[in-house]
N, C-alpha and C positions, 0 to 999 in steps of 0.2 A: 445464548451460549456462554455468555460472562459467569463467573463462579461468583461475584457480589463481595469475593474479598479486596483487601487492598493491595496492590500490586504495584511495585516500582516501575516506572515508565522511563525510558532511557529517549532523549531526543535523537532523532535521525535523520541526516540529509541524503536525496537520493546520488546519488553518483552514477546512474545512468540505467538502460537494459543490455546485458551481456548474454551469448549465446554458447551455452555448453555442449561441448562435442561428445555425444558418447564415443567409447572405443569402437573402431571398424569390426571388431567382434562381435559387438552387439546387434548390429545391421539396424538401430532405430532412429528418428529422427532427432535434430538437434532442439534442444528446450530452451526455451527462451527464459531467464533470470533476471528480476528486479533486484539489481544492487542494492543496499542502503549501508551509511557508513555513520557511527556515531561519533562523538570529539575524541574517543579516546582510538580514534582509526579502529575499530574492529567493525567488521562486516559482514551482513548475513546478506545472503543469496535466496530469493524467494521467488518460485516456478510460476511463472504467470504463461496466459495462453498467448496466440501469437496475436491475437485480435487486441487483448490489451498491450502486448507491445509495443505496438503500434501507435496507440494513444498515447501510453506513458509515454515512449518517444518522441510525440508530436510538442505533449506537455512540458516535458523536461527542455527542451530546446524552444518555448515558447512559440511555438509554430502553430497557426490556425489552418485549419482544414477549409476547406471550400464552403462543405456543409457542415453543420455541428456534428460532433459525434457523441457517442451515448454519456463520455463524462460533462460534454458543454452541456446539453441536454438536463443532466443532475444538477449541473451547478446553477443553472436558469433558473429550474425549478425552488431553489432552496432558496436564491433572491427573490421569486414574484412569490414565495409566501411568507417575505420579511423574517426568514431563518437568517443565520451563520453558522457554517464550519468550524465550529472551535478547535477540534482536533482529529487525526484518526489514529487511532491504536491499533498496533498486529500485535496477536497475540495467537497459542498455538491451545490444540483440544489435546486433550490424554494420549489420544490415538496419534497425533502428529501431524495433523493438517494445522496450518495455518491459516488464519483467519483475519479479519479487520473490523474495527467498529468505526462508524463514523457518529461522532460527537455535535449533535447538534442544539443551537442556544435560538430560541426563538419567544413572542410574547408570553407564551404557553408553557415555558418552562425547556428543560433541557431534553434529550430526546437521543437516545443512541440506536441504531441503523447497523445490521452486517451486514458485510459484502466480503467481495475475494477482494483480497489485499491489492490487484494491479488497480482494478476497478478504483478502490478509496484513495490509494494514492494519485490515483490520474486527478482526481474529484479536488484532493488538497492540493496537488500543484495548480491546477488551474483556478482554484479560489487563493492560492498564497496564503495555506493552512498549514501549523503544524503540524508534524508526523514523529510519532513512537513507538519503540517498540517495548514488549515488555521486557524488563531486565531479564529474567529466567530465560527467554528465547534467546535473548543476546548472547548470555553465557552459552548456551547449549551450543547454537552456532559455532559461536568461538572455538570450545571444544574441540568440532567435528572437522576444525580447521579448512 
């Protein structure tokens, strides 16, 4: 999904998982949101599933589930194949869908794997890897306020 062009990436940290409450008249369920913040205190809120929200919250709080979650499995696989997660980059497609790319390093070279943002960030938290957001996406989120 990458465009192949150079893009500016902004380092972000996880603020937490928030819950967006719909207007009472909308009759919809609440939506979990992954909150990320850069050094300039700009925030982006990325919608995630309820399952992703649980995994993210556990990883953010450095809690370990009794049985490994999918994110733990991903980290274990990366380690077993003697690779490392160099970074996670969150970007946006022209149609507004937000996605993430895990950038892995191994003896075979560099590999990029696409993922849902919530899954990618949970893996980054578990492996203590840096998280970035494409500058254009951060700027757009700031304009939406």
